[in-house]
C-alpha positions in Angstrom: -3.1 25.9 1.4 -5.8 23.3 0.4 -7.6 25.2 -2.3 -10.4 22.7 -2.7 -11.3 22.7 1.0 -10.3 26.4 1.3 -8.3 25.8 4.4 -4.7 25.8 5.7 -3.0 22.5 6.2 -0.7 22.4 9.2 1.9 19.7 9.6 1.6 17.6 12.8 4.7 17.1 15.0 5.4 13.5 13.7 5.4 14.8 10.1 8.0 17.5 11.0 10.2 14.9 12.8 10.1 12.7 9.7 11.1 15.6 7.4 13.9 16.6 9.8 15.2 13.0 9.9 15.4 12.8 6.1 17.2 16.2 6.1 19.8 15.0 8.6 20.4 11.7 6.7 20.8 13.5 3.4 23.4 15.8 4.8 25.7 12.8 5.6 24.8 11.0 2.4 22.6 8.3 4.0 19.5 6.7 2.5 16.6 5.3 4.6 12.8 5.0 5.0 10.0 6.6 6.9 7.3 4.3 8.4 4.1 6.3 8.9 0.9 4.4 9.2 -1.6 4.7 6.4 -4.0 7.6 6.8 -1.6 9.8 8.7 -0.8 12.2 5.9 2.1 10.4 4.2 1.6 12.2 0.8 1.9 15.6 2.4 5.0 14.5 4.4 6.7 13.0 1.4 5.9 16.2 -0.6 7.5 18.5 2.0 10.5 16.1 2.4 11.0 16.0 -1.4 11.0 19.8 -1.9 13.1 20.4 1.2 15.8 18.1 -0.1 16.1 20.4 -3.2 16.1 23.5 -1.1 18.5 22.3 1.7 21.1 20.3 -0.2 22.9 22.5 -2.8 24.9 19.6 -4.1 21.6 17.9 -5.3 20.8 18.4 -9.0 17.3 17.0 -8.9 14.8 15.3 -6.5 12.5 12.8 -8.1 9.3 11.6 -6.5 8.6 8.1 -7.8 5.2 6.5 -8.0 4.1 3.2 -9.4 2.0 3.2 -12.6 -1.0 1.8 -10.9 -1.0 4.7 -8.5 -1.6 7.2 -11.4 -5.3 6.6 -11.1 -5.2 7.2 -7.3 -4.9 10.6 -5.7 -1.1 10.8 -5.0 -0.1 12.5 -8.2 -2.9 15.2 -8.1 -2.4 15.8 -4.4 1.3 16.4 -5.0 0.5 18.9 -7.7 -2.1 20.6 -5.4 0.4 21.2 -2.7 2.9 22.6 -5.2 0.4 25.2 -6.4 1.1 27.3 -3.3 4.8 26.7 -3.1 8.0 28.3 -4.2 9.2 25.0 -5.6 7.8 24.0 -9.0 6.7 20.4 -9.7 7.0 18.8 -13.1 4.9 15.8 -14.1 6.3 13.7 -16.9 3.9 12.9 -19.7 6.2 10.3 -21.4 9.7 9.0 -21.4 11.1 11.6 -23.7 9.6 14.3 -21.5 11.3 12.7 -18.5 14.7 12.7 -20.4 14.3 16.4 -21.3 13.5 17.4 -17.7 16.6 15.5 -16.4 18.8 17.2 -19.0 17.5 20.7 -18.2 19.5 22.8 -15.8 16.6 24.0 -13.6 16.1 22.7 -10.1 12.6 21.4 -10.0 10.9 18.4 -8.3 10.1 15.8 -10.9 7.1 13.5 -10.4 7.3 10.4 -12.5 6.5 6.7 -12.6 9.0 4.0 -11.8 8.1 2.4 -15.2 9.1 5.5 -17.2 12.4 5.8 -15.2 13.2 2.1 -15.9 12.5 2.4 -19.7 14.7 5.5 -19.9 17.6 3.9 -18.2 17.4 0.5 -19.9 16.2 1.4 -23.5 16.4 5.1 -24.3 19.9 6.2 -23.4 22.8 5.3 -25.6 26.0 4.5 -23.7 28.9 7.0 -23.9 26.9 9.8 -25.5 27.0 13.3 -23.9 23.3 13.0 -22.8 24.0 9.5 -21.3 26.9 10.8 -19.3 25.1 14.0 -18.2 22.1 12.1 -16.9 24.2 9.2 -15.4 26.3 11.7 -13.4 23.4 13.6 -11.9 23.3 13.8 -8.1 19.7 12.7 -7.5 17.6 12.1 -4.4 14.8 9.6 -5.1 11.7 9.7 -2.8 9.5 6.7 -3.3 5.8 6.6 -2.4 4.5 3.2 -1.2 8.0 2.0 -1.1 7.1 -1.4 0.2 5.9 -2.3 -3.3 6.4 0.5 -5.8 10.0 -0.3 -6.7 11.0 -4.0 -6.7 14.4 -4.9 -5.3 15.6 -5.8 -8.9 14.5 -2.5 -10.4 16.0 -0.5 -7.6 19.3 -2.3 -8.1 19.2 -1.4 -11.8 18.6 2.3 -11.1 21.2 2.5 -8.3 23.8 1.0 -10.6 23.0 3.6 -13.3 22.7 6.6 -10.9 25.8 5.9 -8.9 25.5 9.2 -6.9 21.8 8.7 -5.8 20.2 8.8 -2.4 17.0 6.9 -1.7 14.2 7.7 0.7 11.1 5.5 1.0 7.7 6.2 2.5 5.4 3.4 3.5 2.6 2.6 6.0 3.4 -1.1 5.7 7.2 -1.9 5.5 8.4 -5.4 4.7 10.0 -7.1 7.7 11.6 -10.5 8.3 8.1 -11.8 9.0 6.7 -10.8 5.6 9.7 -10.4 3.3 9.9 -10.1 -0.5 10.2 -13.4 -2.3 13.7 -14.8 -2.5 15.5 -13.8 -5.7 19.2 -14.5 -5.6 21.0 -12.0 -3.4 18.4 -9.2 -3.7 17.2 -7.5 -0.5 14.1 -9.0 1.1 13.1 -6.3 3.6 12.5 -2.6 3.4 15.5 -1.9 5.7 17.8 -4.0 3.5 16.4 -2.2 0.5 16.5 1.5 1.7 18.6 1.6 4.9 17.6 2.3 8.4 14.1 3.4 9.5 14.5 7.2 9.9 11.2 7.8 11.6 8.3 5.6 12.8 4.7 6.4 13.5 2.5 3.3 14.0 -1.2 2.6 13.9 -1.2 2.7 17.7 0.5 6.2 17.8 -2.0 7.5 15.2 -5.1 6.2 17.0 -3.9 7.6 20.4 -3.4 11.0 18.6 -6.9 10.8 17.0 -5.2 11.0 13.6 -7.0 7.8 12.5 -9.7 5.5 13.9 -9.3 1.9 15.2 -10.9 -1.1 13.4 -13.9 -3.2 14.2 -13.5 -6.6 12.6 -16.2 -9.3 12.1 -15.4 -12.8 10.7 -18.6 -14.1 9.1 -17.3 -17.0 7.1 -18.8 -20.5 7.5 -17.9 -22.1 10.8 -16.5 -25.5 11.6 -15.3 -26.3 8.0 -12.8 -29.1 7.6 -10.8 -27.0 5.0 -11.5 -23.3 5.3 -9.5 -22.6 2.1 -11.6 -24.9 -0.2 -12.8 -22.5 -3.1 -15.9 -24.6 -3.7 -17.3 -23.4 -0.3 -17.4 -19.8 -1.7 -17.6 -19.8 -5.4 -21.4 -20.5 -5.6 -24.6 -18.4 -5.6 -25.8 -19.6 -2.2 -22.7 -18.2 -0.5 -22.8 -15.0 -2.6 -26.4 -14.3 -1.8 -25.6 -14.8 1.9 -22.8 -12.2 1.5 -25.2 -9.8 -0.3 -27.9 -10.3 2.4 -25.4 -9.1 5.1 -24.2 -6.2 3.0 -27.7 -5.0 1.9 -29.8 -5.8 4.9 -27.6 -6.0 8.0 -25.4 -3.0 7.5 -27.7 -0.1 8.4 -25.2 1.4 10.8 -22.2 0.6 8.6 -23.6 2.6 5.7 -24.5 5.4 8.2 -28.2 5.4 7.2 -28.9 6.9 10.6 -27.3 10.1 9.2 -29.9 10.6 6.5 -29.7 11.3 2.8 -26.5 12.7 1.3 -24.6 12.0 4.6 -24.4 8.2 4.5 -21.1 6.3 4.2 -19.9 4.0 1.4 -18.3 0.6 1.3 -16.0 -1.6 -0.9 -16.5 -5.3 -1.6 -13.3 -7.0 -2.6 -13.1 -10.4 -4.3 -10.1 -12.5 -5.5 -10.7 -12.2 -9.3 -12.3 -10.1 -12.0 -14.6 -13.0 -12.9 -15.9 -13.2 -9.3 -16.3 -9.4 -9.1 -18.4 -9.5 -12.3 -20.5 -12.4 -10.9 -21.2 -10.2 -7.8 -22.1 -7.3 -10.0 -24.6 -9.3 -12.0 -26.1 -10.9 -8.9 -26.5 -7.6 -7.2 -28.2 -6.2 -10.3 -30.6 -9.1 -10.2 -31.3 -8.5 -6.5 -32.0 -4.8 -7.1 -34.3 -5.7 -10.0 -36.3 -8.2 -7.8 -35.1 -11.2 -9.8 -33.9 -13.3 -6.8 -35.4 -14.6 -3.5 -33.2 -12.1 -1.7 -35.1 -8.8 -1.1 -33.8 -5.5 0.1 -35.1 -4.5 3.5 -37.7 -1.8 3.5 -36.0 -0.1 6.4 -33.0 0.6 4.2 -35.1 1.8 1.3 -37.1 4.2 3.6 -33.9 6.2 4.0 -32.5 5.7 0.5 -35.2 4.7 -2.0 -32.5 4.1 -4.7 -30.3 1.9 -2.4 -28.0 0.4 -3.3 -26.2 2.5 -5.9 -23.2 0.4 -6.9 -20.4 0.1 -9.5 -17.4 -2.1 -10.4 -13.8 -1.0 -11.1 -10.5 -2.5 -12.0 -7.0 -1.0 -12.2 -5.5 -0.3 -15.6 -3.1 -3.2 -15.2 -5.8 -5.6 -14.1 -7.7 -4.7 -17.3 -4.7 -5.8 -19.4 -5.6 -9.4 -18.6 -7.8 -9.4 -21.7 -8.6 -13.1 -21.6 -10.1 -12.7 -18.1 -12.4 -9.8 -19.0 -15.6 -10.3 -20.8 -15.8 -7.1 -22.8 -19.6 -7.2 -23.0 -19.9 -7.4 -19.2 -17.5 -4.5 -18.7 -19.5 -2.4 -21.2 -22.7 -3.3 -19.5 -21.4 -2.0 -16.1 -20.2 1.2 -17.9 -23.6 1.7 -19.4 -25.2 1.3 -16.0 -22.8 3.9 -14.5 -23.5 6.3 -17.4 -27.2 5.9 -16.9 -26.9 6.5 -13.2 -24.7 9.6 -13.4 -25.2 11.0 -16.9 -21.6 10.2 -18.0 -20.5 8.8 -21.4 -17.7 6.3 -20.7 -16.9 3.4 -23.1 -14.3 0.6 -23.1 -11.6 2.9 -24.5 -11.9 5.2 -21.5 -11.5 2.9 -18.6 -8.8 5.1 -17.0 -11.1 8.2 -17.2 -13.9 6.1 -15.8 -11.7 5.0 -12.9 -10.7 8.6 -12.2 -14.3 9.7 -12.2 -15.3 6.9 -9.9 -12.4 7.8 -7.6 -13.6 11.4 -7.2 -17.1 10.3 -6.7 -16.1 7.9 -3.9 -13.7 10.5 -2.3 -16.6 13.1 -2.2 -14.1 15.9 -1.7 -15.7 18.0 -4.4 -18.7 19.9 -3.2 -21.0 18.5 -5.9 -20.6 14.9 -4.5 -22.4 16.0 -1.3 -25.6 15.5 -3.2 -27.2 12.0 -3.0 -27.9 11.8 -6.7 -24.1 11.9 -7.4 -23.1 9.3 -4.7 -22.4 5.6 -4.7 -23.0 3.2 -1.8 -20.9 0.2 -2.8 -18.0 -0.5 -5.2 -16.9 -4.0 -6.2 -13.1 -4.3 -6.7 -10.3 -6.9 -6.9 -7.2 -5.0 -5.8 -7.9 -1.5 -7.0 -8.6 1.2 -4.4 -7.1 -1.0 -1.6 -3.9 1.0 -1.4 -3.3 4.8 -1.6 -6.9 5.7 -1.9 -8.2 8.4 0.6 -12.0 8.7 1.1 -12.9 9.6 4.7 -16.6 8.8 4.0 -15.7 5.2 3.2 -16.6 3.2 6.4 -16.5 -0.5 5.5 -14.6 -3.1 3.6 -16.4 -6.4 2.9 -13.8 -9.1 2.1 -14.9 -12.2 0.2 -11.5 -13.7 -0.5 -8.8 -15.6 1.4 -6.6 -13.6 3.8 -4.0 -11.4 2.1 -0.4 -10.8 3.4 0.0 -8.6 6.5 1.0 -5.5 4.5 -1.9 -5.9 2.0 -4.4 -6.5 4.9 -3.3 -3.4 6.8 -3.3 -1.4 3.5 -6.9 -2.5 2.7 -8.1 -2.0 6.3 -6.7 1.5 6.3 -9.1 2.6 3.6 -11.8 2.6 6.3 -10.3 4.4 9.3 -10.1 8.0 8.2 -11.9 10.4 10.5 -15.0 11.8 8.9 -17.9 12.8 11.3 -18.8 12.1 14.9 -20.9 9.1 14.0 -18.0 7.3 12.3 -16.3 5.8 15.3 -14.1 3.1 13.7 -13.2 1.6 10.4 -15.3 -1.6 9.8 -14.1 -4.9 8.3 -16.3 -7.8 7.5 -14.8 -11.1 6.2 -16.7 -13.9 4.6 -14.1 -16.7 4.2 -11.9 -18.8 6.5 -12.9 -17.2 9.8 -10.3 -19.0 12.0 -7.5 -18.4 9.5 -8.6 -14.8 8.9 -8.7 -13.9 12.6 -5.2 -15.3 13.1 -3.9 -13.4 10.0 -5.5 -10.1 11.1 -4.1 -10.4 14.7 -0.6 -11.1 13.3 -0.8 -8.2 10.8 -2.0 -5.7 13.4 0.7 -6.8 15.9 3.3 -6.5 13.2 2.3 -2.9 12.3 1.4 -1.6 15.8 4.4 -2.5 17.9 3.4 -6.0 19.0 -0.1 -5.4 20.3 -3.7 -5.5 19.0 -5.2 -3.7 22.0 -5.5 -0.2 20.6 -6.0 -0.9 16.9 -8.7 -3.6 17.2 -12.0 -3.0 18.9 -13.6 -5.8 20.9 -15.7 -8.3 19.0 -19.4 -9.1 19.5 -18.9 -11.6 22.3 -17.2 -8.9 24.4 -19.3 -5.9 23.3 -22.7 -7.5 23.9 -22.2 -8.3 27.6 -20.8 -4.8 28.1 -23.9 -3.4 26.5 -26.2 -5.4 28.8 -24.2 -4.2 31.8 -24.5 -0.6 30.6 -28.3 -1.0 30.2 -28.6 -2.4 33.7 -26.6 0.5 35.1 -28.8 3.0 33.2 -32.0 1.3 34.5 -30.6 1.4 38.0 -30.2 5.2 37.8 -33.5 5.8 36.0 -35.9 2.8 35.7 -38.0 4.8 33.3 -37.0 7.9 31.2 -39.3 10.3 33.0 -37.6 9.8 36.3 -35.1 12.4 35.1 -37.7 15.1 35.7 -37.4 15.1 39.5 -33.6 14.5 39.7 -31.2 16.8 41.6 -28.2 18.2 39.7 -25.9 15.5 41.1 -28.4 12.8 40.1 -28.7 14.3 36.6 -24.9 14.0 36.2 -25.0 10.3 37.2 -27.9 9.8 34.7 -26.2 11.6 31.9 -22.9 9.7 32.4 -24.7 6.4 32.5 -26.7 7.2 29.3 -23.6 8.3 27.4 -21.9 4.9 28.2 -25.0 3.0 27.2 -25.5 5.0 24.0 -21.9 4.4 22.9 -22.2 0.6 23.4 -25.7 0.6 21.8 -24.2 2.2 18.7 -21.5 -0.4 18.7 -23.7 -3.4 18.9 -26.0 -1.9 16.2 -23.0 -1.8 13.9 -22.4 -5.6 14.0 -24.1 -7.7 11.4 -25.3 -10.1 14.1 -27.5 -7.3 15.6 -31.2 -7.4 14.9 -33.8 -5.1 16.3 -35.9 -8.1 17.5 -33.1 -8.7 20.1 -34.1 -5.6 22.0 -37.1 -7.3 23.6 -34.7 -9.9 25.2 -32.4 -7.1 26.3 -35.4 -5.3 28.0 -35.6 -2.0 26.0 -37.4 -0.8 22.9 -36.3 1.8 20.2 -39.2 3.9 21.4 -38.0 3.7 25.0 -34.5 4.6 23.9 -35.8 7.6 22.0 -37.7 8.6 25.2 -34.4 8.3 27.2 -32.8 10.5 24.5 -35.3 13.3 25.1 -34.8 13.2 28.8 -31.0 13.0 28.4 -31.1 16.1 26.3 -33.2 17.9 29.0 -30.7 16.7 31.6 -27.7 18.1 29.6 -29.5 21.5 29.2 -30.0 21.6 33.0 -26.3 20.6 33.7 -24.9 23.2 31.3 -27.1 25.9 32.8 -26.0 25.0 36.3 -22.2 24.9 35.5 -20.4 27.6 37.5 -18.9 30.4 35.6 -15.8 30.4 37.8 -13.5 27.8 36.2 -11.1 28.1 39.1 -13.5 26.4 41.4 -12.3 22.9 42.2 -14.7 20.2 40.8 -16.7 18.3 43.4 -16.1 14.6 43.7 -19.0 13.6 41.4 -19.6 12.3 37.9 -17.8 14.1 35.1 -20.1 14.4 32.1 -18.8 14.9 28.6 -20.7 18.0 27.6 -19.5 17.7 24.0 -20.7 14.1 23.6 -22.8 13.6 20.4 -25.3 10.8 20.5 -24.1 7.8 18.4 -27.0 5.3 18.4 -29.7 7.9 17.8 -31.1 7.7 14.2 -32.1 11.1 12.8 -33.1 10.4 9.2 -35.3 13.4 8.8 -34.2 15.5 5.8 -31.8 18.1 7.1 -32.7 21.7 6.5 -29.1 22.8 5.8 -28.5 19.9 3.5 -31.4 21.1 1.2 -30.1 24.7 1.4 -26.6 23.4 0.3 -28.2 21.5 -2.7 -30.1 24.6 -3.8 -27.0 26.8 -3.3 -25.0 24.4 -5.6 -27.6 24.7 -8.3 -27.7 28.5 -8.1 -23.9 29.1 -7.7 -21.8 26.0 -8.6 -18.1 26.0 -7.6 -15.9 28.0 -10.0 -14.0 24.9 -11.0 -17.0 22.7 -11.4 -17.8 21.1 -14.7 -20.4 22.8 -16.9 -23.9 21.4 -16.1 -26.2 20.4 -18.9 -29.9 21.6 -18.8 -30.9 17.9 -18.2 -28.4 17.6 -15.3 -29.7 20.9 -13.8 -33.3 19.7 -14.0 -32.2 16.4 -12.3 -30.7 18.4 -9.5 -33.9 20.5 -9.1 -36.1 17.4 -9.1 -33.9 15.9 -6.4 -34.4 19.0 -4.2 -38.1 18.9 -4.8 -38.2 15.3 -3.7 -36.4 16.2 -0.4 -38.7 19.2 0.1 -41.7 16.9 -0.2 -40.2 14.6 2.5 -39.7 17.7 4.7 -43.3 18.7 4.2 -44.4 15.8 6.4 -42.6 17.4 9.4 -42.7 21.0 8.5 -45.1 22.2 5.8 -44.4 25.9 6.5 -40.7 25.8 5.6 -41.4 23.3 2.8 -43.8 25.8 1.3 -41.2 28.6 1.4 -38.6 26.3 -0.2 -41.1 25.2 -2.9 -41.7 28.8 -3.9 -37.9 29.5 -4.0 -37.1 26.4 -6.1 -39.9 27.2 -8.6 -38.5 30.7 -9.1 -35.0 29.1 -9.7 -36.5 26.6 -12.1 -38.0 29.5 -14.1 -35.0 31.8 -14.0 -31.5 30.2 -13.5 -29.9 33.6 -13.0 -32.4 35.0 -10.5 -30.3 34.2 -7.3 -26.9 33.7 -8.9 -24.1 34.6 -6.5 -26.5 35.1 -3.6 -26.6 33.2 -0.3 -29.6 30.8 -0.4 -29.4 30.5 3.4 -29.9 34.3 3.8 -32.7 34.3 1.2 -34.6 31.5 2.9 -34.1 33.1 6.3 -35.4 36.4 4.9 -38.4 34.7 3.4 -39.1 33.0 6.8 -38.8 36.4 8.5 -41.2 38.0 6.0 -43.7 35.2 6.8 -43.3 35.8 10.6 -43.6 39.5 10.1 -46.9 39.1 8.1 -48.4 36.7 10.7 -47.4 39.1 13.6 -48.8 42.2 11.6 -52.1 40.4 10.9 -52.4 39.5 14.6 -51.6 43.0 15.8 -54.1 44.6 13.3 -56.9 42.2 14.6 -56.2 42.6 18.3 -54.7 46.1 18.4 -51.5 44.8 20.0 -48.0 46.4 20.0 -46.0 44.9 17.1 -42.7 45.2 18.9 -44.0 43.3 21.9 -45.6 40.5 19.8 -42.5 40.2 17.7 -40.4 39.8 20.8 -42.8 37.0 22.0 -42.6 35.4 18.5 -38.8 35.3 18.6 -38.4 34.1 22.2 -41.3 31.7 22.5 -40.1 28.4 24.2 -41.9 25.4 25.7 -45.4 27.0 25.5 -44.3 30.0 27.6 -44.9 33.5 26.2 -42.0 35.4 27.8 -43.6 38.9 28.0 -47.3 38.0 28.4 -48.0 40.6 31.0 -46.3 43.3 28.9 -48.5 42.4 25.8 -51.6 42.6 28.0 -50.6 46.0 29.4 -50.0 47.5 25.9 -52.9 46.1 23.8 -55.5 48.8 23.1 -58.9 47.5 24.2 -60.5 50.9 23.6 -59.6 51.0 19.9 -60.6 47.3 19.5 -64.0 48.0 21.0 -64.5 51.0 18.8 -63.8 48.9 15.6 -66.2 46.1 16.5 -69.9 45.8 16.1 -70.1 43.0 18.7 -67.0 43.5 20.8 -65.9 40.9 23.4 -66.1 41.9 27.1 -62.8 43.1 28.4 -62.0 39.9 30.5 -62.8 37.6 27.5 -60.9 39.9 25.1 -57.6 39.4 27.1 -58.0 35.6 27.5 -59.0 35.1 23.8 -56.3 37.3 22.6 -53.6 35.4 24.5 -55.2 32.0 23.4 -55.0 33.2 19.8 -51.4 34.4 20.2 -50.4 31.0 21.6 -52.1 29.3 18.7 -50.3 31.3 16.0 -47.0 30.9 17.9 -47.4 27.1 17.9 -48.8 26.6 14.5 -47.4 29.5 12.3 -44.3 30.8 13.9 -42.6 28.0 15.8 -42.1 25.8 12.7 -40.3 28.7 11.0 -38.0 29.4 13.9 -37.1 25.9 15.2 -36.4 24.2 11.8 -33.2 22.2 11.7 
């Protein structure tokens, strides 16, 4: 049970096969490793494998899940604990080395989660040879399960631990094993590959497998470094403001689709910018601050700010170990970035709380807590060196911008895999943009993807611009051949509608893809022979076509399909930008103010006011499109502002729907009083009014009471005028007063 998301987690078949393979190996005393691509649920698999070892193998005294110290500020440790909350097996985390020693000496059979560093210190420094506790711990029959085993335990450390725990079994989990092509550095006779270190690969699930199973997305890679350079690796090409401003221009102004701005506020994506050093990361942070404050020639495109007026919201983060390089870190700069973060989010972190700051930033980026669905708690961009590039899971993270030289194959795939978690229908792939050594980078990426997806790049890497653009042009020509103009859809037969819908889906998918490239600019549309307005017109007619197709589908599913176009009736438009403030999004924000999650932190009065002000701002934006619903929401929010307990524990959606219904009821009542109409009949018309058609017009005419109307008026309308004016007035109130309350979305 995932308590946070309030849902059941079901293991996929490949996870079960991996757990079974570890069980079988452990029964015959064999070690080994599991290669499951990053993003495929490795932490859950390793948890179940670890607790099963303890349950299935009576001869085992303990199972120990080992993580690296730098993973303590990622999600592995807390995820492990969360799974255990609903399990019969207890999990113990170790707070310090003495705590670890005590847990190893105890007779209970629990899973222990600890760091490789604590285990190493215990074995080498804290146990005195030939003492009873030394002998007791040394003779334990232990199964070690190692997370991120390609890097967590070095060959040297593993040898030390194996020599101490002579009766141990070792099972590694990794998304990026070390092979002969990318081995550990040579150190005497120490193992150099994951297989040499742990034993045979017990189960394999590659990127290709995961993409085919829809467990993760593929990657779209763009190489934007300077072309035709004599030496692509020359640092002077990149460590200068001109290059950095060019990078920021692409990130800020040419990544509309990458940040998911087409989704609207609160539902955008986020990105990481990685550099080669803390100094460069700090330089980027300072330069980005200047750009946002209008202190450089680079300006942020108004198109971006129309959707997110506070764009970009950014931060910088280092891992705990990176921070230890004190000489490399300007304390003043670090404090400045903490101050900015504190001001942005109402936190109070200082230099002594870097780890707490990093944990807070992790949660904010992951957006798994309900409170981070609100725009005022979100980030757009985080600048890092190596932190967050492994083991970090944030499905709403869509893009990694890489301004550094290519990393090793395992590090590249790890970094790429931060972006390819499935999130929403508009997120079709993880996106990678590199800014250095384009020729070298392309070669390194191709080699890394081949290495980790069974020798091919075909499934994992999407086509680049020079392949996608021609395909887009062909799709546009095909669409125009079917419907030269959007309104041709109106007169099409069912068969023609299906051809049109299929052609439009293909076009829309490719249009979304070219929009996601940084090379794309809206001015190109003129050359292609289409405008955004024309595309939106096609969208309207495509939606009409889909309604007709769905209505015409036969009920009898046994009927064999005709030899005609098969249309994906579940297809969601990918290139269509709907940045209007979403009704449900505002409802959720209000609900969160009224009834926060049980485990949410206490909110200060200032923070509560900030949340209310944010909702008011969104309601004002909604007012442009729907003043009726905006007025209802304004009334509601004003009441909540005055009395925080008024609607506590109640459903805001139900309250707003009831307020809308009350408004509709009042409008209908007033109309019926004026025209002496039947309230039931007019209410039916109100709730079923579509496309300017009053569904029961003849019924209303037959039940309105002209006699009573005439008696109540000094100057009554003649009967024929009475009927026509009554229906004209009804149509007017349906369009102006009632339709906005019913069709809001």
